[in-house]
C-alpha positions in Angstrom: 10.5 -1.8 2.8 13.7 -1.9 5.3 12.5 0.7 8.4 16.2 2.1 8.0 15.8 3.4 4.3 18.0 6.1 3.4 16.0 9.6 3.2 18.3 11.8 1.0 20.1 11.7 -2.1 23.3 10.8 -3.0 25.3 14.4 -2.6 25.3 16.2 -5.9 28.5 17.3 -7.7 29.2 19.3 -10.5 31.4 17.4 -13.3 34.7 18.6 -14.7 34.7 19.1 -18.5 37.9 16.7 -18.3 35.8 14.2 -16.1 37.2 10.8 -17.9 40.9 12.1 -16.7 39.5 13.9 -13.6 40.2 12.1 -10.3 36.5 13.0 -9.3 35.5 10.2 -11.7 37.0 8.0 -9.4 34.6 9.2 -6.1 31.5 10.5 -7.7 28.8 10.4 -8.0 28.1 7.5 -5.3 26.2 4.9 -7.0 26.6 1.1 -6.7 24.1 -0.5 -8.4 22.5 0.2 -12.2 19.8 -1.5 -13.6 19.5 -1.9 -16.9 16.6 -2.5 -19.3 15.6 -3.4 -23.0 12.4 -2.6 -23.3 10.1 0.2 -22.0 7.6 -2.1 -20.6 10.6 -3.9 -18.6 11.9 0.4 -17.8 8.5 1.5 -16.5 7.6 -1.8 -14.2 11.2 -1.0 -12.5 10.3 2.8 -12.1 7.4 2.1 -10.3 9.2 0.5 -7.5 11.2 2.9 -7.0 11.3 3.9 -3.4 12.0 7.2 -4.3 13.2 9.6 -7.5 16.3 11.5 -7.3 15.6 13.6 -10.4 11.8 13.9 -11.3 13.2 18.0 -12.2 15.9 16.7 -14.4 19.3 14.8 -14.4 21.0 16.3 -11.4 23.9 14.1 -11.6 24.7 14.7 -15.4 26.8 12.3 -17.4 30.4 11.7 -18.6 31.1 13.6 -22.2 29.9 11.1 -25.2 27.6 9.0 -23.1 23.8 9.4 -24.6 21.9 7.2 -22.2 19.0 8.5 -20.5 19.4 8.1 -16.9 16.6 7.8 -13.6 18.3 7.8 -10.5 16.4 7.2 -7.4 16.1 4.7 -4.6 15.2 1.1 -3.8 15.2 -0.2 -0.3 18.3 1.1 1.0 19.9 1.3 -2.4 20.7 4.4 -4.5 20.4 2.9 -8.2 20.5 3.9 -11.5 18.3 3.2 -14.3 19.1 3.1 -17.8 17.0 2.1 -21.1 18.9 0.7 -23.6 18.3 2.1 -27.2 17.7 -1.4 -28.9 17.6 -5.0 -28.4 20.9 -7.2 -28.5 24.5 -7.7 -27.3 26.1 -4.7 -29.2 23.5 -2.1 -28.1 23.5 -3.6 -24.3 27.8 -3.5 -24.7 27.8 0.0 -26.2 25.2 1.2 -23.5 26.8 -0.4 -20.7 30.2 0.9 -21.4 28.5 4.3 -21.3 27.4 3.9 -17.9 30.3 2.9 -16.3 31.9 5.9 -18.0 29.4 8.1 -16.0 29.3 5.8 -12.9 32.4 4.9 -12.7 32.0 3.4 -9.0 29.2 0.9 -9.8 29.8 -3.0 -8.4 26.9 -4.6 -9.7 24.5 -4.0 -12.8 21.0 -5.8 -12.8 19.6 -6.6 -16.1 15.8 -7.0 -15.3 13.5 -7.6 -18.3 11.6 -10.3 -20.2 13.0 -14.2 -21.9 11.8 -16.7 -23.6 11.7 -19.8 -21.1 12.5 -23.8 -21.7 9.2 -25.2 -20.4 10.5 -28.0 -19.3 13.8 -28.1 -17.0 14.2 -31.7 -15.5 11.1 -32.3 -13.3 10.0 -28.8 -13.0 7.8 -27.0 -15.2 8.3 -23.9 -15.8 5.3 -21.4 -16.7 5.0 -17.7 -18.4 5.3 -14.9 -15.7 7.9 -17.5 -13.8 11.4 -15.8 -13.0 14.7 -16.8 -14.6 18.0 -15.9 -12.3 20.9 -16.3 -14.1 24.1 -18.5 -12.5 26.0 -18.0 -15.8 25.3 -16.7 -19.2 26.4 -18.9 -22.3 26.4 -16.7 -25.6 25.1 -19.8 -27.7 26.4 -18.0 -30.7 29.6 -17.1 -30.5 32.6 -19.5 -30.0 34.7 -21.8 -32.0 33.9 -23.5 -35.3 35.7 -27.2 -35.4 35.5 -29.3 -38.5 32.9 -31.4 -36.9 31.0 -29.4 -34.0 30.6 -25.7 -32.8 31.3 -24.8 -29.3 29.9 -21.5 -27.8 31.6 -20.3 -25.1 30.6 -19.9 -21.7 30.7 -16.0 -21.1 31.6 -16.7 -17.4 34.3 -19.3 -17.5 35.8 -18.3 -21.0 35.3 -15.1 -21.5 35.7 -13.0 -18.0 35.8 -15.4 -15.2 33.8 -16.3 -12.3 31.0 -13.6 -11.0 32.7 -11.5 -8.6 31.9 -12.2 -4.9 28.8 -9.8 -4.3 27.5 -11.8 -7.4 28.3 -15.2 -6.3 26.7 -14.7 -2.7 23.5 -13.1 -4.1 23.0 -16.3 -6.6 23.7 -18.5 -3.9 21.5 -17.1 -1.5 18.3 -17.2 -4.2 19.6 -20.6 -5.2 19.1 -21.8 -1.7 15.3 -23.0 -0.7 15.6 -20.4 2.2 16.6 -18.0 0.3 14.3 -18.4 -2.6 11.5 -18.6 -0.4 12.2 -15.6 1.0 13.1 -14.0 -2.3 9.7 -15.0 -3.6 7.3 -13.9 -0.7 9.0 -10.4 -1.1 8.7 -10.3 -4.4 4.9 -11.4 -4.5 4.5 -7.9 -2.5 6.4 -6.1 -4.5 4.6 -7.4 -7.3 1.0 -6.6 -5.8 2.7 -3.1 -5.0 3.5 -2.3 -8.7 0.0 -3.5 -10.1 -1.4 -1.4 -7.9 0.5 1.9 -8.6 0.1 1.1 -12.3 -3.6 1.3 -11.6 -3.5 4.6 -9.2 -0.7 5.9 -12.0 -3.4 5.2 -14.9 -0.4 3.9 -16.7 -1.7 2.7 -19.8 0.5 -0.6 -19.9 -1.7 -3.5 -17.9 0.6 -5.3 -15.4 -2.2 -7.9 -14.5 -2.2 -11.4 -14.6 -3.1 -12.4 -17.9 -4.9 -15.7 -16.5 -4.1 -19.1 -16.6 -6.3 -19.8 -19.9 -3.6 -17.7 -21.5 -0.8 -19.6 -20.7 -0.7 -21.9 -23.9 2.5 -24.5 -24.8 2.0 -26.0 -27.7 3.4 -29.5 -29.1 7.0 -29.4 -30.4 5.9 -30.9 -33.5 3.3 -28.3 -34.1 4.1 -25.6 -36.4 2.5 -22.1 -36.3 1.0 -21.6 -39.9 -1.8 -21.4 -42.0 -3.9 -24.3 -42.5 -7.4 -25.0 -43.8 -9.3 -22.3 -45.9 -6.1 -19.9 -45.3 -3.5 -22.5 -46.2 -0.9 -20.7 -48.5 2.0 -22.1 -50.5 4.6 -21.4 -48.4 2.5 -23.1 -45.7 1.6 -25.9 -46.9 2.9 -29.2 -46.1 4.5 -31.0 -43.1 7.6 -29.7 -43.4 8.7 -26.5 -41.5 8.4 -23.7 -44.1 5.9 -21.2 -43.3 5.1 -17.7 -44.5 6.2 -14.3 -43.5 2.6 -13.0 -42.6 2.3 -16.6 -40.4 5.4 -15.3 -38.6 3.9 -12.2 -37.5 0.3 -13.2 -37.0 -1.4 -14.4 -33.7 -2.2 -17.5 -32.9 -5.9 -16.7 -32.9 -5.5 -15.5 -36.8 -4.0 -18.4 -37.6 -6.7 -20.2 -35.6 -4.1 -22.3 -33.9 -5.6 -25.9 -32.7 -5.6 -26.0 -28.9 -6.0 -29.6 -28.9 -2.3 -29.4 -29.8 -1.5 -27.8 -26.1 0.6 -29.7 -23.7 -1.5 -30.2 -20.7 1.3 -29.3 -17.5 0.0 -30.2 -14.0 1.2 -26.8 -12.2 -0.8 -24.7 -14.3 -4.0 -27.2 -13.8 -3.4 -26.4 -10.1 -4.1 -22.7 -10.7 -7.4 -23.5 -12.6 -9.7 -22.7 -9.6 -7.6 -20.0 -8.0 -8.5 -16.2 -8.0 -5.9 -14.0 -10.4 -3.9 -13.2 -7.2 -3.5 -16.3 -5.8 -2.8 -17.9 -9.3 0.0 -15.2 -10.4 2.9 -15.4 -7.7 5.6 -16.8 -9.7 8.3 -19.0 -9.0 12.1 -18.4 -9.2 14.6 -20.5 -11.3 17.8 -20.4 -10.8 20.0 -21.8 -13.9 22.3 -21.5 -17.1 20.7 -18.8 -19.4 21.5 -18.3 -23.4 22.2 -14.9 -25.0 22.3 -14.1 -28.4 21.9 -11.8 -31.1 18.7 -13.0 -32.6 14.9 -13.8 -31.1 14.7 -17.7 -30.7 11.4 -18.5 -32.3 11.9 -22.2 -32.8 10.9 -25.1 -30.7 13.2 -27.4 -32.4 16.3 -25.0 -31.8 14.9 -24.3 -28.3 14.9 -27.9 -27.0 18.4 -28.6 -29.0 20.3 -25.8 -27.3 18.5 -26.3 -23.7 19.7 -29.7 -23.9 22.9 -29.5 -25.0 23.8 -26.7 -22.8 21.8 -27.1 -19.7 20.0 -23.8 -20.3 16.7 -23.1 -19.4 15.9 -19.6 -20.7 17.1 -17.4 -23.9 17.6 -13.5 -24.2 19.8 -10.8 -26.1 21.4 -8.4 -23.7 23.3 -10.6 -20.8 26.2 -11.3 -22.7 26.6 -7.5 -24.0 26.1 -5.9 -20.2 28.7 -8.5 -18.7 31.7 -7.1 -21.5 31.6 -4.1 -19.1 29.5 -4.3 -15.6 29.5 -7.4 -13.7 25.9 -8.5 -13.8 22.9 -10.3 -12.7 20.0 -11.5 -15.1 16.9 -11.3 -13.7 14.2 -11.8 -16.4 10.5 -12.7 -16.5 9.5 -15.6 -18.8 7.2 -14.1 -21.6 6.8 -16.7 -23.7 8.2 -20.6 -24.9 11.2 -19.1 -27.1 8.9 -20.9 -29.8 6.9 -19.8 -33.2 3.5 -19.6 -31.2 4.9 -16.2 -29.3 2.7 -13.3 -28.4 3.0 -10.1 -26.5 0.2 -10.7 -24.0 2.3 -11.9 -21.2 5.4 -9.3 -21.7 4.1 -6.4 -19.4 3.0 -9.2 -16.3 6.6 -10.8 -17.1 8.4 -7.5 -16.7 6.8 -7.0 -13.8 7.4 -10.3 -12.1 11.0 -9.4 -13.0 10.9 -6.3 -11.8 9.4 -7.3 -8.4 12.5 -10.3 -7.8 15.1 -7.9 -8.7 13.9 -5.6 -5.6 13.6 -8.4 -3.8 17.0 -9.4 -4.8 18.6 -6.0 -3.8 16.9 -6.3 -0.1 19.0 -9.6 0.4 22.1 -7.5 -1.2 25.0 -6.2 1.8 26.8 -2.9 1.1 30.3 -3.7 1.9 32.0 -0.5 0.1 33.3 2.7 2.2 30.4 4.4 0.6 28.1 3.3 2.8 29.7 3.4 5.9 28.6 1.7 9.1 28.7 5.6 11.1 26.6 7.5 8.1 23.8 4.4 8.1 23.8 4.3 11.8 23.7 8.4 11.9 20.3 7.9 9.4 18.9 5.3 11.3 18.6 7.1 14.3 17.8 10.8 12.7 14.7 8.6 11.5 14.0 7.1 14.3 14.0 10.6 15.9 11.6 12.1 13.5 9.0 9.5 14.0 9.4 9.1 17.8 8.9 13.1 18.1 6.1 12.8 15.0 4.4 10.4 16.9 1.4 11.8 19.3 -0.1 8.4 19.3 -0.1 5.0 17.5 -3.7 5.0 15.8 -3.0 1.3 15.3 -2.9 0.9 19.5 -6.0 3.4 19.7 -7.9 0.9 17.4 -6.8 -2.5 19.7 -7.9 -0.4 22.3 -11.6 1.0 21.3 -12.1 -2.7 20.4 -11.3 -4.3 23.4 -13.7 -1.5 25.1 -16.2 -2.0 23.2 -16.3 -6.1 23.7 -14.1 -7.0 20.5 -14.7 -6.7 16.9 -17.5 -9.5 16.3 -17.1 -11.2 13.1 -19.0 -10.4 10.1 -20.9 -7.6 12.0 -19.7 -4.9 9.5 -20.1 -7.2 6.4 -23.2 -6.1 5.1 -21.8 -2.4 4.6 -19.3 -4.6 1.9 -22.6 -5.4 0.0 -24.1 -1.9 0.5 -24.3 -0.1 -2.8 -23.1 3.3 -1.9 -19.8 2.2 -0.2 -19.5 -0.4 -3.5 -19.4 3.0 -5.6 -16.9 4.4 -3.4 -14.6 1.4 -3.7 -15.1 0.7 -7.4 -15.9 4.3 -9.2 -12.3 5.7 -9.7 -14.0 9.5 -9.5 -15.8 8.3 -5.8 -12.9 9.2 -3.9 -15.0 10.6 -0.4 -17.0 8.3 1.3 -18.6 9.8 4.5 -20.3 7.5 6.8 -22.7 9.4 9.1 -25.1 8.7 11.8 -26.5 9.3 15.1 -25.1 8.0 18.3 -25.6 4.4 19.0 -25.5 3.3 15.2 -22.0 1.7 15.6 -20.1 4.2 13.4 -16.6 3.6 15.0 -16.7 -0.2 15.1 -18.1 -0.7 11.4 -14.8 1.7 10.6 -12.7 -0.9 12.8 -14.4 -3.9 10.4 -13.7 -1.6 7.2 -10.1 -1.3 8.3 -9.6 -4.7 8.8 -10.9 -5.4 5.0 -8.9 -3.0 3.7 -5.7 -3.6 5.2 -4.6 -6.2 3.0 -5.5 -4.5 -0.1 -4.1 -1.0 0.0 -1.8 1.5 2.0 -4.0 2.3 5.3 -3.9 5.2 7.5 -6.5 6.1 9.9 -7.5 7.9 13.0 -10.1 7.8 15.7 -11.1 11.2 17.2 -12.1 11.3 20.7 -13.1 14.4 22.5 -12.3 13.6 25.9 -8.8 12.7 25.3 -7.0 16.1 24.4 -4.0 14.3 22.7 -6.4 13.4 19.4 -9.4 15.7 19.6 -7.6 18.3 17.3 -7.1 18.7 13.8 -3.1 18.8 14.0 -3.2 15.7 16.4 -4.9 13.7 13.1 -2.7 15.0 10.7 0.5 13.5 12.8 -1.3 10.3 13.0 -2.3 9.9 9.4 1.3 11.3 8.7 3.1 8.5 11.5 1.3 5.6 10.2 2.2 6.6 6.3 5.7 7.4 7.3 5.9 4.1 9.5 4.7 1.9 6.9 6.9 3.3 4.0 10.0 4.9 5.7 11.2 6.7 2.3 8.4 9.3 3.2 10.3 10.3 6.3 12.5 12.8 3.5 9.2 14.8 3.8 9.3 15.1 7.6 13.3 15.9 7.9 13.0 19.1 5.3 10.6 20.7 7.6 12.2 18.9 10.8 15.5 19.9 9.8 15.0 23.3 9.4 12.9 23.8 12.6 13.0 21.0 14.8 10.7 19.4 17.6 8.6 22.9 17.3 7.4 22.1 13.8 4.8 19.5 15.6 3.7 21.5 18.4 4.0 25.4 17.7 1.0 27.8 16.7 2.1 27.1 12.6 2.1 23.1 13.3 -0.7 22.8 11.4 0.5 24.7 8.2 3.8 22.9 8.7 1.7 19.4 8.9 -0.4 19.9 6.1 2.4 20.7 3.6 4.1 17.9 4.8 1.2 15.7 4.6 0.5 17.1 0.8 3.9 16.3 0.0 3.6 12.7 1.0 0.4 12.5 -1.3 2.3 13.8 -4.0 5.2 11.3 -3.7 5.6 9.2 -6.6 6.3 6.5 -4.9 2.7 6.4 -2.6 1.2 2.9 -3.5 -2.9 3.2 -3.9 -3.3 4.8 -0.2 -6.8 4.7 1.7 -7.6 7.7 4.8 -9.9 6.8 7.5 -10.9 9.6 10.0 -13.4 8.3 12.9 -15.6 10.5 14.7 -15.0 14.2 13.1 -17.9 15.1 15.3 -15.1 14.7 18.3 -12.6 16.9 17.0 -12.7 19.8 19.0 -10.2 22.1 17.7 -9.4 22.6 13.8 -12.5 20.7 12.7 -13.1 23.1 9.6 -9.2 23.2 9.0 -9.4 19.0 8.7 -12.4 18.8 6.7 -11.3 21.5 4.1 -8.0 19.3 3.4 -9.8 16.5 3.1 -12.1 18.0 0.6 -9.3 19.6 -1.3 -7.1 16.6 -1.4 -10.1 13.8 -2.5 -10.3 15.8 -5.3 -7.0 16.0 -6.5 -4.6 12.6 -6.4 -6.3 9.9 -7.9 -4.9 7.2 -5.9 -6.0 8.1 -2.8 -9.4 7.8 -1.4 -11.0 9.0 1.9 -13.5 7.6 4.7 -14.8 9.7 7.1 -17.4 9.2 9.7 -19.4 11.5 12.1 -22.8 12.2 13.5 -25.8 14.3 11.5 -24.3 17.5 11.7 -25.0 20.6 10.2 -21.9 22.1 9.9 -19.8 18.7 8.6 -22.4 18.4 6.1 -22.1 22.1 4.9 -18.2 21.5 4.5 -18.3 18.0 3.2 -20.8 19.0 0.3 -18.6 21.0 -1.3 -16.5 17.7 -2.4 -17.2 17.0 -5.8 -16.3 13.5 -5.9 -18.2 12.1 -2.7 -20.2 9.5 -1.5 -22.8 9.8 1.5 -23.8 6.4 3.3 -26.5 7.4 6.1 -27.2 5.0 8.5 -30.5 6.3 9.4 -31.1 5.2 5.7 -29.9 1.9 6.0 -31.7 0.9 9.2 -32.8 -2.7 8.5 -29.0 -3.6 8.2 -28.1 -1.6 11.4 -30.8 -3.4 12.9 -29.3 -6.8 12.1 -26.1 -6.1 13.3 -27.2 -4.7 16.3 -29.5 -8.0 16.7 -26.5 -10.1 15.9 -24.6 -8.5 19.1 -27.5 -9.0 21.4 -27.4 -12.3 20.9 -23.5 -12.7 21.3 -23.9 -11.1 24.3 -26.6 -12.5 26.0 -25.3 -16.0 25.0 -21.7 -15.0 26.4 -23.5 -13.7 29.4 -25.9 -16.7 29.8 -22.8 -18.9 29.6 -20.8 -16.8 32.2 -23.7 -16.2 34.8 -25.3 -19.5 34.2 -28.8 -18.2 33.4 -31.5 -20.6 32.7 -33.1 -20.2 29.2 -36.2 -18.1 30.6 -33.6 -16.0 32.1 -31.5 -15.8 29.0 -34.7 -15.0 27.0 -35.6 -12.0 29.2 -32.8 -10.5 28.7 -32.6 -10.6 25.5 -35.8 -9.2 24.9 -35.2 -6.7 27.2 -32.5 -5.4 25.6 -34.0 -6.2 22.0 -36.5 -4.1 23.1 -35.1 -0.9 24.4 -32.1 -0.8 21.7 -34.4 1.1 19.0 -32.4 -0.2 16.7 -28.9 1.0 18.4 -26.1 -0.1 20.1 -27.4 2.2 23.5 -28.3 0.9 26.3 -26.8 3.8 28.0 -24.6 6.5 27.0 -23.3 6.8 23.4 -19.8 7.7 24.3 -17.3 7.7 27.5 -18.8 9.1 30.6 -16.8 11.7 31.8 -18.6 13.0 35.0 -21.4 12.1 37.3 -22.8 13.7 40.3 -25.5 13.0 42.8 -28.5 15.1 43.4 -27.9 16.5 47.4 -31.2 14.1 48.5 -29.1 10.9 47.1 -32.0 10.0 44.7 -30.8 10.7 41.3 -27.8 10.5 39.5 -26.6 12.6 36.6 -24.4 11.3 33.9 -22.2 13.7 31.5 -20.8 12.1 28.6 -18.7 12.2 25.0 -22.0 11.4 23.0 -23.1 15.2 24.3 -26.0 14.5 26.4 -26.4 14.5 30.1 -28.7 11.3 31.7 -30.8 11.5 35.0 -31.2 8.2 37.0 -33.4 6.6 39.2 -30.8 5.9 41.8 -33.0 3.1 43.2 -34.8 1.3 40.0 -31.5 2.1 37.9 -33.2 3.2 35.4 -32.7 6.4 33.1 -35.6 8.8 33.9 -34.4 11.5 31.2 -31.9 12.8 28.5 -30.8 16.0 28.5 -29.8 17.1 24.9 -28.5 20.1 23.4 -24.7 20.7 23.7 -22.9 20.3 20.5 -20.0 18.8 22.0 -19.0 16.5 24.7 -20.5 17.3 28.0 -17.4 17.1 30.3 -18.9 18.4 33.6 -22.1 18.1 35.7 -23.5 19.9 39.3 -26.6 19.9 40.9 -28.4 22.8 42.6 -28.7 22.3 46.5 -32.0 22.0 47.0 -32.2 19.5 43.5 -34.3 21.5 41.2 -31.4 22.8 38.8 -28.4 21.0 36.7 -25.7 22.4 35.3 -23.7 20.8 32.5 -20.6 22.3 31.0 -19.5 21.2 27.7 -16.4 21.3 25.1 -18.9 23.3 22.9 -18.1 26.9 25.2 -21.1 26.8 26.9 -22.7 25.6 30.2 -26.6 24.9 30.1 -28.9 25.1 33.1 -31.8 22.5 33.1 -35.0 21.8 35.1 -34.5 18.4 35.9 -38.4 17.5 36.5 -39.3 18.5 33.0 -36.1 17.8 30.9 -36.0 21.4 29.7 -32.8 23.8 29.3 -33.8 26.8 30.8 -30.9 28.6 30.4 -27.6 29.1 28.3 -24.7 30.6 29.4 -21.9 31.5 26.6 -18.4 30.9 28.4 -16.8 30.7 25.1 -14.4 27.7 27.1 -14.8 24.6 28.4 -15.6 24.3 32.5 -14.0 21.6 34.5 -15.8 22.5 37.7 -19.1 24.5 37.8 -20.5 24.7 41.2 -24.1 26.4 42.7 -24.2 28.5 45.1 -26.5 27.8 48.0 -28.8 31.0 46.9 -30.8 31.7 44.1 -29.8 28.5 42.1 -30.8 30.0 38.5 -28.1 32.5 38.2 -25.7 32.3 41.0 -22.8 29.9 39.5 -19.4 29.5 40.3 -17.3 28.9 36.9 -14.1 26.9 37.8 
């Protein structure tokens, strides 16, 4: 989707009673593009690709007098479009409906007729398969023309009736016909097709737009008729001529037991045999002449004859009718081979591929009329950039890269054990399991595990994520988490900026920063999750325990949204904190994945990581085999199934004892460690703080150690025993605690 998408609908104007005669009808509403569909399966497919819908609460633009069409208005890419569903198939209904569209939306410049068609299976050296898409460069009325004494001569719609397509249409068709343009259009269409299919699933649509599979693509030999045979042979179907009964016409090939030995082998279809469905489904795009008539083509004999005589590549029924009223581009997905062996199996997928190509074509359509002035577009573009700039507190994608680099890189395969984990698979596959809580003690590798999960999910879903870090005030609060999640969602789907705009235009930059920021951002976030154009989405938050401010609000939002929005699923990670467990336990559709209960998998990952790092160290430092083995043995022995050989998080402060024999370090992991300055060994780990420890200080006689934490306490420790001798409830963090020379137990400055 383009970054510079419009974020607001065309301005609404009331229509006067004498609409057709009014000068106002020549100016509004400002829609330049119509999309017309003949079948509901086609209409629904196009609607799933709307980036915004303008009339969710009813038709806000109204209709001209006498217009009985039903319209849906919205936006695809940067274009405002009106979507219409025809009352019936055929040229006459299409012409009548198109005339009504023109009267209600007089400023239309182009219509896209999007849907399904019957394809000619072989055009020159090209094999056309079911699901491929045809773009018409000319519409041929093969059942309308001049009858001479010796022959019937059909009319070419574009040449004989209405002249050539206008410049806009000619340019678009020329673009799609070129090799470069066709491939670009195809690649865009592939992405849109996947989005459409996921949206249909997430919105629980009854129509299945997935690829039916190469085995369902059946082309029978032209001489092989679709009729009763064998024990079911009837009088009408008897014999080798072309007669067959009415029941046979309505029956499927499976019912008539059509002989698959009569299938025509095709090399292009054969190449799809060993591909996964997602790799096999991308359609090819063909540009050529399309036959349009009032009859459903179900005869391979007539199909081949007309295709040969008029060089057409597909058959459909509405193109000529729409062309009579509005300059038109026909974009149709092939759902059958225009023969007697028709079935409806491919109709949804063909409708989906046509819709995907239509959206890709619109992305290449350049608006040149006065409605979309460069000034207005430039202003909207600048406003959208300002919204994003002010919303951004960090780019979580950059945070992820930095974290991976800091931790030595994301080692390939280290995280893959979780993909086969039963709890993870239940979250992934069960529609009702929408919240996954990955919990574990410090050093279990939660953050890098989530980095790996993000890598796996990114190609499949709309993804937004955030990494909490207690030591960084930019990213250690609930408001920052929401800003990060919203930023990624909007940056990936610019149409969602409209939800930010509504609040921002009223409140300005303080929207993201004042005391009510959480309330406003929560409303924006909910509106985005409720947006009908939002594709299946996965939301990920790492290190909930490092969210210093507003953790309860954030947890409550996660719990509420995980039970409401079927297309949205959450993954959160944290330490084994009771407060987090207590709130997440209120979620009704959660899955809990404990790293302690998966010790074998975690330990195996630790072992792999140690081996990788030791190999790297050995190569870098020219270790002998004995030295290498000794280092690996030491690290493995002291790992205890974790990735910790020191602190489990960033070190925020260090302090030397006054006799210089010991060093104390304070860490994000909530612990204080005391180290022997001579041997470098950790002699004691002091645990008890609920959040990160940001400062440490020794008493002058080195018999006491003070630590200050973001949990609002200062603890005084006995370094010799590792026991906490007192806890001071300060209520806020202390940056620089210091002991006085006298009475080290009680005399402490809180700076």
